[in-house]
A tleap script that builds the chain and sets N, CA, C and O, in Angstrom:
source leaprc.protein.ff14SB
mol = sequence {
  NMET LEU ALA GLY ALA THR LEU LEU LEU ALA
  LEU TYR ARG HIE ALA TRP LYS ARG LEU GLY
  ALA VAL ILE ALA PHE LEU VAL LEU ASN PRO
  VAL LEU PHE PRO GLU PRO GLU ARG THR ASP
  ASN TRP LEU SER GLU GLY VAL LEU GLY GLU
  ARG ALA TRP ILE ALA ASP GLY ASN PRO MET
  PHE GLY THR ARG TYR PRO ALA ILE LEU ASN
  ALA VAL ASN VAL PRO LEU TYR CYS TYR THR
  LEU TYR ALA ALA TYR ARG GLN TYR PRO VAL
  ARG THR LEU ALA GLY PHE CYS LEU THR PHE
  ALA LEU LYS MET LEU PHE VAL ASP ALA MET
  GLY ARG TYR TYR ARG ASP ASP LEU CARG
}
set mol.1.N position { -43.070 -11.528 148.761 }
set mol.1.CA position { -42.701 -12.190 147.537 }
set mol.1.C position { -42.070 -11.213 146.558 }
set mol.1.O position { -41.159 -11.558 145.805 }
set mol.2.N position { -42.571 -10.002 146.585 }
set mol.2.CA position { -41.995 -8.966 145.738 }
set mol.2.C position { -40.570 -8.638 146.182 }
set mol.2.O position { -39.735 -8.244 145.368 }
set mol.3.N position { -40.300 -8.802 147.471 }
set mol.3.CA position { -38.960 -8.507 147.986 }
set mol.3.C position { -37.916 -9.422 147.350 }
set mol.3.O position { -36.785 -8.996 147.115 }
set mol.4.N position { -38.280 -10.666 147.073 }
set mol.4.CA position { -37.338 -11.588 146.443 }
set mol.4.C position { -36.937 -11.132 145.053 }
set mol.4.O position { -35.765 -11.209 144.685 }
set mol.5.N position { -37.897 -10.660 144.285 }
set mol.5.CA position { -37.601 -10.147 142.944 }
set mol.5.C position { -36.771 -8.872 143.030 }
set mol.5.O position { -35.856 -8.664 142.233 }
set mol.6.N position { -37.092 -8.021 144.000 }
set mol.6.CA position { -36.343 -6.774 144.181 }
set mol.6.C position { -34.904 -7.067 144.593 }
set mol.6.O position { -33.974 -6.390 144.155 }
set mol.7.N position { -34.731 -8.080 145.437 }
set mol.7.CA position { -33.387 -8.477 145.856 }
set mol.7.C position { -32.571 -8.941 144.651 }
set mol.7.O position { -31.417 -8.542 144.493 }
set mol.8.N position { -33.161 -9.776 143.806 }
set mol.8.CA position { -32.445 -10.255 142.622 }
set mol.8.C position { -32.123 -9.118 141.659 }
set mol.8.O position { -31.041 -9.090 141.074 }
set mol.9.N position { -33.045 -8.191 141.494 }
set mol.9.CA position { -32.801 -7.058 140.604 }
set mol.9.C position { -31.650 -6.199 141.127 }
set mol.9.O position { -30.785 -5.781 140.357 }
set mol.10.N position { -31.640 -5.939 142.419 }
set mol.10.CA position { -30.556 -5.145 143.008 }
set mol.10.C position { -29.217 -5.864 142.851 }
set mol.10.O position { -28.205 -5.238 142.534 }
set mol.11.N position { -29.213 -7.167 143.070 }
set mol.11.CA position { -27.980 -7.938 142.913 }
set mol.11.C position { -27.544 -7.956 141.452 }
set mol.11.O position { -26.355 -7.820 141.162 }
set mol.12.N position { -28.483 -8.120 140.538 }
set mol.12.CA position { -28.187 -8.144 139.107 }
set mol.12.C position { -27.555 -6.826 138.654 }
set mol.12.O position { -26.604 -6.815 137.874 }
set mol.13.N position { -28.095 -5.734 139.152 }
set mol.13.CA position { -27.589 -4.412 138.753 }
set mol.13.C position { -26.390 -3.959 139.582 }
set mol.13.O position { -25.844 -2.881 139.348 }
set mol.14.N position { -25.985 -4.771 140.541 }
set mol.14.CA position { -24.906 -4.427 141.472 }
set mol.14.C position { -25.204 -3.115 142.190 }
set mol.14.O position { -24.315 -2.297 142.427 }
set mol.15.N position { -26.461 -2.939 142.523 }
set mol.15.CA position { -26.926 -1.753 143.265 }
set mol.15.C position { -26.839 -2.090 144.752 }
set mol.15.O position { -27.825 -2.499 145.365 }
set mol.16.N position { -25.648 -1.914 145.321 }
set mol.16.CA position { -25.353 -2.413 146.662 }
set mol.16.C position { -26.182 -1.725 147.742 }
set mol.16.O position { -26.594 -2.374 148.704 }
set mol.17.N position { -26.431 -0.432 147.603 }
set mol.17.CA position { -27.264 0.260 148.598 }
set mol.17.C position { -28.698 -0.265 148.554 }
set mol.17.O position { -29.316 -0.493 149.594 }
set mol.18.N position { -29.216 -0.451 147.354 }
set mol.18.CA position { -30.570 -0.993 147.205 }
set mol.18.C position { -30.631 -2.421 147.754 }
set mol.18.O position { -31.604 -2.803 148.405 }
set mol.19.N position { -29.594 -3.195 147.488 }
set mol.19.CA position { -29.534 -4.559 148.010 }
set mol.19.C position { -29.533 -4.547 149.540 }
set mol.19.O position { -30.225 -5.344 150.173 }
set mol.20.N position { -28.756 -3.642 150.123 }
set mol.20.CA position { -28.741 -3.510 151.580 }
set mol.20.C position { -30.097 -3.116 152.130 }
set mol.20.O position { -30.516 -3.606 153.179 }
set mol.21.N position { -30.784 -2.228 151.423 }
set mol.21.CA position { -32.119 -1.797 151.862 }
set mol.21.C position { -33.111 -2.961 151.803 }
set mol.21.O position { -33.941 -3.115 152.699 }
set mol.22.N position { -33.028 -3.774 150.758 }
set mol.22.CA position { -33.933 -4.926 150.640 }
set mol.22.C position { -33.655 -5.929 151.755 }
set mol.22.O position { -34.585 -6.454 152.366 }
set mol.23.N position { -32.390 -6.192 152.018 }
set mol.23.CA position { -32.040 -7.126 153.095 }
set mol.23.C position { -32.509 -6.587 154.440 }
set mol.23.O position { -33.033 -7.338 155.263 }
set mol.24.N position { -32.322 -5.286 154.669 }
set mol.24.CA position { -32.805 -4.677 155.919 }
set mol.24.C position { -34.321 -4.814 156.034 }
set mol.24.O position { -34.841 -5.111 157.109 }
set mol.25.N position { -35.022 -4.599 154.934 }
set mol.25.CA position { -36.480 -4.756 154.948 }
set mol.25.C position { -36.872 -6.188 155.292 }
set mol.25.O position { -37.786 -6.410 156.087 }
set mol.26.N position { -36.186 -7.156 154.699 }
set mol.26.CA position { -36.502 -8.558 154.973 }
set mol.26.C position { -36.266 -8.914 156.440 }
set mol.26.O position { -37.017 -9.697 157.023 }
set mol.27.N position { -35.225 -8.338 157.029 }
set mol.27.CA position { -34.925 -8.598 158.442 }
set mol.27.C position { -35.950 -7.921 159.345 }
set mol.27.O position { -36.399 -8.509 160.330 }
set mol.28.N position { -36.319 -6.690 159.011 }
set mol.28.CA position { -37.231 -5.915 159.862 }
set mol.28.C position { -38.708 -6.202 159.610 }
set mol.28.O position { -39.548 -5.847 160.437 }
set mol.29.N position { -39.037 -6.826 158.507 }
set mol.29.CA position { -40.425 -7.066 158.128 }
set mol.29.C position { -41.266 -7.686 159.243 }
set mol.29.O position { -42.358 -7.186 159.512 }
set mol.30.N position { -40.808 -8.751 159.904 }
set mol.30.CA position { -41.648 -9.341 160.961 }
set mol.30.C position { -41.903 -8.396 162.137 }
set mol.30.O position { -42.911 -8.527 162.832 }
set mol.31.N position { -40.997 -7.450 162.358 }
set mol.31.CA position { -41.145 -6.508 163.467 }
set mol.31.C position { -42.024 -5.326 163.065 }
set mol.31.O position { -42.801 -4.823 163.877 }
set mol.32.N position { -41.904 -4.887 161.827 }
set mol.32.CA position { -42.614 -3.699 161.365 }
set mol.32.C position { -44.106 -3.919 161.157 }
set mol.32.O position { -44.905 -3.003 161.350 }
set mol.33.N position { -44.478 -5.119 160.769 }
set mol.33.CA position { -45.870 -5.366 160.415 }
set mol.33.C position { -46.519 -6.323 161.404 }
set mol.33.O position { -45.935 -7.350 161.747 }
set mol.34.N position { -47.723 -5.992 161.864 }
set mol.34.CA position { -48.402 -6.863 162.832 }
set mol.34.C position { -48.950 -8.125 162.158 }
set mol.34.O position { -48.975 -8.239 160.932 }
set mol.35.N position { -49.383 -9.061 162.992 }
set mol.35.CA position { -50.063 -10.253 162.480 }
set mol.35.C position { -51.308 -9.798 161.716 }
set mol.35.O position { -51.935 -8.812 162.104 }
set mol.36.N position { -51.672 -10.482 160.656 }
set mol.36.CA position { -52.874 -10.077 159.910 }
set mol.36.C position { -54.137 -10.280 160.749 }
set mol.36.O position { -54.216 -11.190 161.574 }
set mol.37.N position { -55.109 -9.420 160.519 }
set mol.37.CA position { -56.377 -9.540 161.243 }
set mol.37.C position { -57.152 -10.771 160.800 }
set mol.37.O position { -57.821 -11.413 161.609 }
set mol.38.N position { -57.065 -11.099 159.523 }
set mol.38.CA position { -57.791 -12.254 158.989 }
set mol.38.C position { -56.791 -13.281 158.468 }
set mol.38.O position { -55.767 -12.934 157.881 }
set mol.39.N position { -57.106 -14.523 158.692 }
set mol.39.CA position { -56.239 -15.597 158.200 }
set mol.39.C position { -56.991 -16.562 157.291 }
set mol.39.O position { -56.517 -17.666 157.025 }
set mol.40.N position { -58.153 -16.151 156.820 }
set mol.40.CA position { -58.941 -17.017 155.947 }
set mol.40.C position { -58.608 -16.765 154.473 }
set mol.40.O position { -59.487 -16.495 153.654 }
set mol.41.N position { -57.324 -16.860 154.167 }
set mol.41.CA position { -56.883 -16.695 152.787 }
set mol.41.C position { -55.762 -17.692 152.512 }
set mol.41.O position { -55.181 -18.261 153.435 }
set mol.42.N position { -55.475 -17.889 151.260 }
set mol.42.CA position { -54.541 -18.921 150.835 }
set mol.42.C position { -53.155 -18.766 151.463 }
set mol.42.O position { -52.604 -19.737 151.980 }
set mol.43.N position { -52.591 -17.569 151.425 }
set mol.43.CA position { -51.233 -17.379 151.920 }
set mol.43.C position { -51.156 -17.544 153.432 }
set mol.43.O position { -50.222 -18.164 153.941 }
set mol.44.N position { -52.126 -16.998 154.153 }
set mol.44.CA position { -52.141 -17.165 155.608 }
set mol.44.C position { -52.287 -18.632 155.989 }
set mol.44.O position { -51.647 -19.099 156.932 }
set mol.45.N position { -53.120 -19.353 155.264 }
set mol.45.CA position { -53.264 -20.779 155.538 }
set mol.45.C position { -51.954 -21.517 155.279 }
set mol.45.O position { -51.636 -22.481 155.975 }
set mol.46.N position { -51.199 -21.071 154.289 }
set mol.46.CA position { -49.887 -21.658 154.034 }
set mol.46.C position { -48.935 -21.440 155.193 }
set mol.46.O position { -48.215 -22.357 155.589 }
set mol.47.N position { -48.927 -20.227 155.741 }
set mol.47.CA position { -48.068 -19.915 156.891 }
set mol.47.C position { -48.509 -20.715 158.111 }
set mol.47.O position { -47.677 -21.288 158.814 }
set mol.48.N position { -49.810 -20.756 158.363 }
set mol.48.CA position { -50.323 -21.519 159.504 }
set mol.48.C position { -50.051 -23.014 159.331 }
set mol.48.O position { -49.756 -23.709 160.303 }
set mol.49.N position { -50.149 -23.498 158.113 }
set mol.49.CA position { -49.828 -24.894 157.842 }
set mol.49.C position { -48.363 -25.195 158.079 }
set mol.49.O position { -48.017 -26.259 158.594 }
set mol.50.N position { -47.499 -24.258 157.705 }
set mol.50.CA position { -46.063 -24.437 157.936 }
set mol.50.C position { -45.771 -24.497 159.430 }
set mol.50.O position { -44.971 -25.319 159.876 }
set mol.51.N position { -46.412 -23.635 160.197 }
set mol.51.CA position { -46.240 -23.663 161.653 }
set mol.51.C position { -46.718 -24.995 162.228 }
set mol.51.O position { -46.054 -25.580 163.084 }
set mol.52.N position { -47.874 -25.473 161.756 }
set mol.52.CA position { -48.402 -26.756 162.230 }
set mol.52.C position { -47.485 -27.904 161.816 }
set mol.52.O position { -47.258 -28.833 162.592 }
set mol.53.N position { -46.962 -27.838 160.600 }
set mol.53.CA position { -46.049 -28.858 160.079 }
set mol.53.C position { -44.828 -28.988 160.985 }
set mol.53.O position { -44.428 -30.093 161.350 }
set mol.54.N position { -44.241 -27.847 161.342 }
set mol.54.CA position { -43.065 -27.844 162.214 }
set mol.54.C position { -43.441 -28.332 163.610 }
set mol.54.O position { -42.732 -29.149 164.197 }
set mol.55.N position { -44.560 -27.830 164.142 }
set mol.55.CA position { -45.006 -28.222 165.484 }
set mol.55.C position { -45.272 -29.724 165.569 }
set mol.55.O position { -45.105 -30.327 166.629 }
set mol.56.N position { -45.682 -30.322 164.466 }
set mol.56.CA position { -45.947 -31.761 164.439 }
set mol.56.C position { -44.669 -32.584 164.270 }
set mol.56.O position { -44.723 -33.811 164.175 }
set mol.57.N position { -43.522 -31.905 164.231 }
set mol.57.CA position { -42.241 -32.600 164.158 }
set mol.57.C position { -41.794 -33.003 162.770 }
set mol.57.O position { -40.895 -33.831 162.629 }
set mol.58.N position { -42.395 -32.444 161.757 }
set mol.58.CA position { -42.012 -32.756 160.381 }
set mol.58.C position { -40.809 -31.921 159.962 }
set mol.58.O position { -40.663 -30.783 160.408 }
set mol.59.N position { -39.939 -32.474 159.106 }
set mol.59.CA position { -38.765 -31.718 158.661 }
set mol.59.C position { -39.120 -30.696 157.580 }
set mol.59.O position { -40.029 -30.914 156.779 }
set mol.60.N position { -38.396 -29.588 157.571 }
set mol.60.CA position { -38.585 -28.582 156.521 }
set mol.60.C position { -37.831 -28.963 155.246 }
set mol.60.O position { -38.180 -28.519 154.153 }
set mol.61.N position { -36.800 -29.784 155.397 }
set mol.61.CA position { -36.008 -30.249 154.259 }
set mol.61.C position { -35.947 -31.769 154.339 }
set mol.61.O position { -35.736 -32.328 155.416 }
set mol.62.N position { -36.128 -32.425 153.228 }
set mol.62.CA position { -36.087 -33.880 153.231 }
set mol.62.C position { -36.296 -34.437 151.843 }
set mol.62.O position { -36.281 -33.710 150.849 }
set mol.63.N position { -36.490 -35.737 151.793 }
set mol.63.CA position { -36.636 -36.408 150.503 }
set mol.63.C position { -38.082 -36.750 150.181 }
set mol.63.O position { -38.371 -37.288 149.112 }
set mol.64.N position { -38.993 -36.440 151.099 }
set mol.64.CA position { -40.407 -36.724 150.859 }
set mol.64.C position { -41.156 -35.417 150.637 }
set mol.64.O position { -40.758 -34.354 151.111 }
set mol.65.N position { -42.257 -35.535 149.897 }
set mol.65.CA position { -43.092 -34.369 149.614 }
set mol.65.C position { -43.794 -33.940 150.893 }
set mol.65.O position { -44.264 -34.807 151.630 }
set mol.66.N position { -43.890 -32.672 151.192 }
set mol.66.CA position { -43.470 -31.487 150.450 }
set mol.66.C position { -42.084 -30.965 150.831 }
set mol.66.O position { -41.624 -29.969 150.273 }
set mol.67.N position { -41.408 -31.640 151.793 }
set mol.67.CA position { -40.089 -31.166 152.229 }
set mol.67.C position { -39.077 -31.164 151.087 }
set mol.67.O position { -38.139 -30.367 151.096 }
set mol.68.N position { -39.254 -32.037 150.113 }
set mol.68.CA position { -38.352 -32.091 148.960 }
set mol.68.C position { -38.371 -30.782 148.172 }
set mol.68.O position { -37.374 -30.415 147.550 }
set mol.69.N position { -39.504 -30.081 148.198 }
set mol.69.CA position { -39.595 -28.801 147.488 }
set mol.69.C position { -38.588 -27.806 148.055 }
set mol.69.O position { -37.922 -27.100 147.298 }
set mol.70.N position { -38.473 -27.744 149.378 }
set mol.70.CA position { -37.491 -26.857 150.004 }
set mol.70.C position { -36.073 -27.344 149.749 }
set mol.70.O position { -35.172 -26.541 149.506 }
set mol.71.N position { -35.872 -28.668 149.805 }
set mol.71.CA position { -34.539 -29.225 149.585 }
set mol.71.C position { -34.027 -28.895 148.183 }
set mol.71.O position { -32.834 -28.651 148.003 }
set mol.72.N position { -34.900 -28.885 147.210 }
set mol.72.CA position { -34.521 -28.533 145.834 }
set mol.72.C position { -34.386 -27.021 145.690 }
set mol.72.O position { -33.531 -26.536 144.948 }
set mol.73.N position { -35.222 -26.286 146.393 }
set mol.73.CA position { -35.268 -24.837 146.241 }
set mol.73.C position { -33.999 -24.147 146.741 }
set mol.73.O position { -33.572 -23.156 146.149 }
set mol.74.N position { -33.395 -24.641 147.806 }
set mol.74.CA position { -32.221 -23.961 148.381 }
set mol.74.C position { -31.058 -23.886 147.390 }
set mol.74.O position { -30.586 -22.782 147.116 }
set mol.75.N position { -30.572 -24.998 146.840 }
set mol.75.CA position { -29.464 -24.863 145.884 }
set mol.75.C position { -29.864 -24.114 144.612 }
set mol.75.O position { -29.048 -23.405 144.024 }
set mol.76.N position { -31.110 -24.271 144.194 }
set mol.76.CA position { -31.580 -23.549 143.011 }
set mol.76.C position { -31.568 -22.044 143.259 }
set mol.76.O position { -31.170 -21.274 142.385 }
set mol.77.N position { -32.002 -21.621 144.450 }
set mol.77.CA position { -31.995 -20.190 144.756 }
set mol.77.C position { -30.561 -19.673 144.874 }
set mol.77.O position { -30.268 -18.557 144.445 }
set mol.78.N position { -29.671 -20.475 145.450 }
set mol.78.CA position { -28.260 -20.063 145.517 }
set mol.78.C position { -27.703 -19.858 144.112 }
set mol.78.O position { -26.981 -18.892 143.867 }
set mol.79.N position { -28.034 -20.763 143.185 }
set mol.79.CA position { -27.597 -20.592 141.807 }
set mol.79.C position { -28.217 -19.341 141.190 }
set mol.79.O position { -27.558 -18.634 140.427 }
set mol.80.N position { -29.465 -19.068 141.511 }
set mol.80.CA position { -30.142 -17.882 140.980 }
set mol.80.C position { -29.453 -16.615 141.472 }
set mol.80.O position { -29.290 -15.663 140.709 }
set mol.81.N position { -29.049 -16.596 142.735 }
set mol.81.CA position { -28.291 -15.454 143.264 }
set mol.81.C position { -26.972 -15.293 142.505 }
set mol.81.O position { -26.588 -14.178 142.152 }
set mol.82.N position { -26.287 -16.398 142.258 }
set mol.82.CA position { -25.039 -16.372 141.496 }
set mol.82.C position { -25.282 -15.843 140.081 }
set mol.82.O position { -24.525 -15.006 139.590 }
set mol.83.N position { -26.336 -16.332 139.432 }
set mol.83.CA position { -26.654 -15.890 138.071 }
set mol.83.C position { -26.959 -14.397 138.043 }
set mol.83.O position { -26.569 -13.698 137.108 }
set mol.84.N position { -27.652 -13.912 139.060 }
set mol.84.CA position { -27.951 -12.477 139.130 }
set mol.84.C position { -26.663 -11.681 139.312 }
set mol.84.O position { -26.456 -10.665 138.648 }
set mol.85.N position { -25.805 -12.142 140.205 }
set mol.85.CA position { -24.542 -11.437 140.447 }
set mol.85.C position { -23.682 -11.391 139.180 }
set mol.85.O position { -23.070 -10.366 138.878 }
set mol.86.N position { -23.641 -12.496 138.447 }
set mol.86.CA position { -22.846 -12.563 137.219 }
set mol.86.C position { -23.555 -11.917 136.034 }
set mol.86.O position { -22.997 -11.843 134.939 }
set mol.87.N position { -24.773 -11.452 136.249 }
set mol.87.CA position { -25.583 -10.762 135.245 }
set mol.87.C position { -25.894 -11.646 134.033 }
set mol.87.O position { -25.708 -11.252 132.881 }
set mol.88.N position { -26.369 -12.845 134.335 }
set mol.88.CA position { -26.879 -13.754 133.316 }
set mol.88.C position { -28.398 -13.588 133.301 }
set mol.88.O position { -29.079 -14.179 134.139 }
set mol.89.N position { -28.946 -12.806 132.378 }
set mol.89.CA position { -30.375 -12.486 132.450 }
set mol.89.C position { -31.310 -13.689 132.311 }
set mol.89.O position { -32.265 -13.811 133.077 }
set mol.90.N position { -31.055 -14.572 131.355 }
set mol.90.CA position { -31.953 -15.708 131.138 }
set mol.90.C position { -31.886 -16.668 132.322 }
set mol.90.O position { -32.916 -17.153 132.789 }
set mol.91.N position { -30.686 -16.940 132.801 }
set mol.91.CA position { -30.529 -17.845 133.946 }
set mol.91.C position { -31.150 -17.254 135.208 }
set mol.91.O position { -31.757 -17.972 136.003 }
set mol.92.N position { -30.996 -15.946 135.388 }
set mol.92.CA position { -31.590 -15.296 136.558 }
set mol.92.C position { -33.106 -15.382 136.498 }
set mol.92.O position { -33.751 -15.739 137.484 }
set mol.93.N position { -33.672 -15.059 135.357 }
set mol.93.CA position { -35.129 -15.107 135.214 }
set mol.93.C position { -35.657 -16.534 135.347 }
set mol.93.O position { -36.663 -16.768 136.016 }
set mol.94.N position { -34.980 -17.482 134.710 }
set mol.94.CA position { -35.413 -18.883 134.810 }
set mol.94.C position { -35.315 -19.371 136.253 }
set mol.94.O position { -36.220 -20.043 136.749 }
set mol.95.N position { -34.225 -19.034 136.918 }
set mol.95.CA position { -34.061 -19.429 138.316 }
set mol.95.C position { -35.119 -18.813 139.203 }
set mol.95.O position { -35.665 -19.474 140.087 }
set mol.96.N position { -35.411 -17.534 138.964 }
set mol.96.CA position { -36.453 -16.875 139.752 }
set mol.96.C position { -37.798 -17.554 139.540 }
set mol.96.O position { -38.513 -17.839 140.501 }
set mol.97.N position { -38.141 -17.813 138.289 }
set mol.97.CA position { -39.441 -18.443 137.993 }
set mol.97.C position { -39.543 -19.830 138.626 }
set mol.97.O position { -40.582 -20.184 139.184 }
set mol.98.N position { -38.476 -20.608 138.542 }
set mol.98.CA position { -38.497 -21.951 139.127 }
set mol.98.C position { -38.569 -21.906 140.652 }
set mol.98.O position { -39.342 -22.648 141.257 }
set mol.99.N position { -37.767 -21.038 141.278 }
set mol.99.CA position { -37.806 -20.967 142.744 }
set mol.99.C position { -39.151 -20.438 143.220 }
set mol.99.O position { -39.669 -20.885 144.243 }
set mol.100.N position { -39.715 -19.495 142.488 }
set mol.100.CA position { -41.028 -18.964 142.854 }
set mol.100.C position { -42.092 -20.059 142.739 }
set mol.100.O position { -42.942 -20.202 143.617 }
set mol.101.N position { -42.036 -20.823 141.654 }
set mol.101.CA position { -43.010 -21.908 141.466 }
set mol.101.C position { -42.877 -22.956 142.566 }
set mol.101.O position { -43.884 -23.426 143.097 }
set mol.102.N position { -41.653 -23.324 142.909 }
set mol.102.CA position { -41.447 -24.296 143.990 }
set mol.102.C position { -41.970 -23.763 145.317 }
set mol.102.O position { -42.577 -24.499 146.095 }
set mol.103.N position { -41.732 -22.486 145.569 }
set mol.103.CA position { -42.223 -21.889 146.813 }
set mol.103.C position { -43.744 -21.887 146.848 }
set mol.103.O position { -44.339 -22.188 147.882 }
set mol.104.N position { -44.377 -21.552 145.737 }
set mol.104.CA position { -45.841 -21.541 145.700 }
set mol.104.C position { -46.410 -22.952 145.872 }
set mol.104.O position { -47.441 -23.127 146.521 }
set mol.105.N position { -45.747 -23.951 145.299 }
set mol.105.CA position { -46.175 -25.336 145.508 }
set mol.105.C position { -46.062 -25.715 146.980 }
set mol.105.O position { -46.932 -26.396 147.522 }
set mol.106.N position { -44.976 -25.268 147.626 }
set mol.106.CA position { -44.793 -25.560 149.048 }
set mol.106.C position { -45.860 -24.862 149.889 }
set mol.106.O position { -46.444 -25.475 150.782 }
set mol.107.N position { -46.116 -23.589 149.608 }
set mol.107.CA position { -47.151 -22.852 150.351 }
set mol.107.C position { -48.507 -23.526 150.158 }
set mol.107.O position { -49.280 -23.646 151.109 }
set mol.108.N position { -48.798 -23.964 148.948 }
set mol.108.CA position { -50.062 -24.644 148.687 }
set mol.108.C position { -50.153 -25.949 149.480 }
set mol.108.O position { -51.196 -26.259 150.055 }
set mol.109.N position { -49.064 -26.706 149.508 }
set mol.109.CA position { -49.051 -27.961 150.277 }
set mol.109.C position { -49.246 -27.688 151.763 }
set mol.109.O position { -49.940 -28.439 152.448 }
set mol.110.N position { -48.639 -26.620 152.264 }
set mol.110.CA position { -48.796 -26.273 153.679 }
set mol.110.C position { -50.223 -25.812 153.966 }
set mol.110.O position { -50.763 -26.102 155.033 }
set mol.111.N position { -50.831 -25.103 153.033 }
set mol.111.CA position { -52.224 -24.694 153.193 }
set mol.111.C position { -53.152 -25.896 153.246 }
set mol.111.O position { -54.087 -25.938 154.046 }
set mol.112.N position { -52.883 -26.881 152.379 }
set mol.112.CA position { -53.689 -28.109 152.406 }
set mol.112.C position { -53.476 -28.869 153.712 }
set mol.112.O position { -54.420 -29.430 154.268 }
set mol.113.N position { -52.243 -28.886 154.199 }
set mol.113.CA position { -51.944 -29.540 155.482 }
set mol.113.C position { -52.728 -28.867 156.603 }
set mol.113.O position { -53.281 -29.539 157.475 }
set mol.114.N position { -52.771 -27.552 156.575 }
set mol.114.CA position { -53.517 -26.798 157.588 }
set mol.114.C position { -55.013 -27.099 157.506 }
set mol.114.O position { -55.654 -27.354 158.526 }
set mol.115.N position { -55.564 -27.071 156.303 }
set mol.115.CA position { -56.999 -27.332 156.148 }
set mol.115.C position { -57.350 -28.770 156.531 }
set mol.115.O position { -58.392 -29.012 157.140 }
set mol.116.N position { -56.487 -29.719 156.180 }
set mol.116.CA position { -56.720 -31.116 156.560 }
set mol.116.C position { -56.625 -31.300 158.067 }
set mol.116.O position { -57.320 -32.136 158.645 }
set mol.117.N position { -55.760 -30.514 158.697 }
set mol.117.CA position { -55.578 -30.583 160.150 }
set mol.117.C position { -56.826 -30.081 160.878 }
set mol.117.O position { -57.094 -30.491 162.007 }
set mol.118.N position { -57.588 -29.194 160.231 }
set mol.118.CA position { -58.803 -28.648 160.850 }
set mol.118.C position { -59.960 -29.641 160.827 }
set mol.118.O position { -60.905 -29.508 161.605 }
set mol.119.N position { -59.895 -30.623 159.951 }
set mol.119.CA position { -61.003 -31.578 159.799 }
set mol.119.C position { -61.082 -32.532 160.940 }
set mol.119.O position { -61.958 -33.397 160.963 }
savepdb mol mol.pdb
quit
């Protein structure tokens, strides 16, 4: 999650090497770090719920909750990237806060889906 803020900061400052490093980290992250030993926490349950959601044939983007959160988040994040590139500080910060909130709502919904699936 911190990588997203770092990416926006690098783009905002036009720090192209730093931006490249953040993108490389995001690409290599799944390879560099092993699966967590414990999954009894909110974020892990969100990831496991997302996997279960996909495995159950549900769409990641759509017009129903919680898929609508992702559908709204994509264009909003694209605008946030644009705002960062154009160095609009208020728009960049507002976009970051909104996309972060939408992502956290989605992770929470996926965690609830996972916990409900266990019942």
